[in-house]
C-alpha positions as CSV (number, residue, x, y, z in Angstrom):
1,M,174.5,132.0,158.0
2,T,173.5,135.1,156.5
3,L,171.6,137.7,158.1
4,F,168.5,136.8,156.0
5,E,169.0,133.3,157.6
6,D,169.4,134.5,161.2
7,R,166.3,136.6,160.8
8,E,163.9,133.4,159.4
9,K,165.3,131.2,162.0
10,A,164.4,133.8,164.8
11,F,161.1,134.1,163.3
12,E,160.4,130.8,163.2
13,V,161.7,130.1,166.8
14,K,159.2,133.2,167.8
15,F,156.4,131.6,166.2
16,A,156.9,128.2,167.7
17,H,157.0,129.8,171.0
18,D,154.0,132.0,170.6
19,A,151.9,128.9,169.3
20,E,153.0,127.0,172.5
21,M,152.3,129.8,174.5
22,H,148.8,130.3,173.2
23,F,148.0,126.5,173.3
24,L,149.0,126.7,177.3
25,A,146.9,129.5,177.8
26,Q,144.0,127.9,176.2
27,A,144.4,124.9,178.1
28,K,144.6,127.2,181.4
29,C,141.4,129.0,180.1
30,N,139.5,126.0,179.5
31,K,140.7,124.2,183.2
32,M,139.0,127.3,184.6
33,L,136.1,127.5,182.2
34,G,135.9,123.6,183.6
35,I,136.2,124.5,187.4
36,W,133.7,127.5,187.0
37,A,131.0,125.1,185.1
38,A,131.4,122.2,187.5
39,E,130.7,124.4,190.2
40,I,127.1,125.5,188.9
41,L,126.5,121.6,188.1
42,G,127.2,121.2,192.0
43,K,130.5,119.4,191.2
44,I,133.0,119.7,194.2
45,G,136.4,118.4,194.7
46,E,137.8,115.5,192.8
47,A,134.5,115.5,190.6
48,A,135.2,119.2,189.7
49,D,138.8,118.6,188.8
50,A,137.8,115.6,186.6
51,Y,135.2,117.5,184.9
52,A,137.4,120.6,184.1
53,D,140.6,118.0,183.1
54,A,138.2,116.2,180.8
55,L,137.3,119.5,179.0
56,V,141.0,120.5,178.7
57,R,142.0,117.1,177.4
58,A,138.6,117.4,174.9
59,D,139.8,120.7,173.8
60,C,143.1,119.0,172.5
61,H,141.2,117.1,170.0
62,R,138.6,119.9,169.0
63,S,139.1,122.5,166.1
64,S,138.1,125.4,167.7
65,S,136.7,127.2,171.1
66,D,133.3,126.7,169.6
67,E,133.6,123.3,170.2
68,V,134.4,124.2,173.8
69,Y,131.3,126.3,174.2
70,L,128.8,123.8,173.0
71,K,130.3,121.1,175.2
72,V,129.7,123.5,178.1
73,S,126.7,125.0,177.0
74,Q,125.1,121.4,176.6
75,D,126.4,120.5,180.2
76,L,125.0,123.7,181.5
77,K,121.6,123.8,179.6
78,N,119.4,126.2,181.1
79,K,121.8,127.3,184.0
80,A,123.7,129.6,181.8
81,D,123.2,131.5,178.7
82,E,125.3,132.1,175.9
83,D,126.7,135.3,176.7
84,T,127.6,134.5,180.4
85,I,129.4,131.4,178.9
86,R,131.2,133.3,176.1
87,D,132.2,136.4,178.4
88,K,133.5,133.8,181.2
89,M,135.6,132.2,178.3
90,R,137.1,135.8,177.6
91,E,137.9,136.5,181.0
92,F,139.6,133.3,181.7
93,L,141.4,133.5,178.7
94,R,142.7,136.9,179.7
95,E,143.6,135.8,183.1
96,A,145.4,132.6,181.6
97,K,147.6,135.0,179.6
98,M,148.2,137.3,182.6
99,Q,149.4,134.5,184.7
100,M,151.9,133.3,182.0
101,V,153.6,136.4,182.0
């Protein structure tokens, strides 16, 4: 392999790794968001875990975090405003990324 091919391969490997880490961090974030929302909805134990897991699974089929926001927002209705939900999403994403380091 040439130096250029080596660098290209390294870039591809790094890109794939970064994409996987982002996916895992987002899934962890959505799980934490789901547990937080479930608590507000009065769900505990297995019901809270099931709600959070459903949010993680649903996100795998969605195109953006805005759709995750919409799902949580609809479920919480008047129990949490947009700023609160989006702040929690950012907080949980930061926390998820820190846990992965």
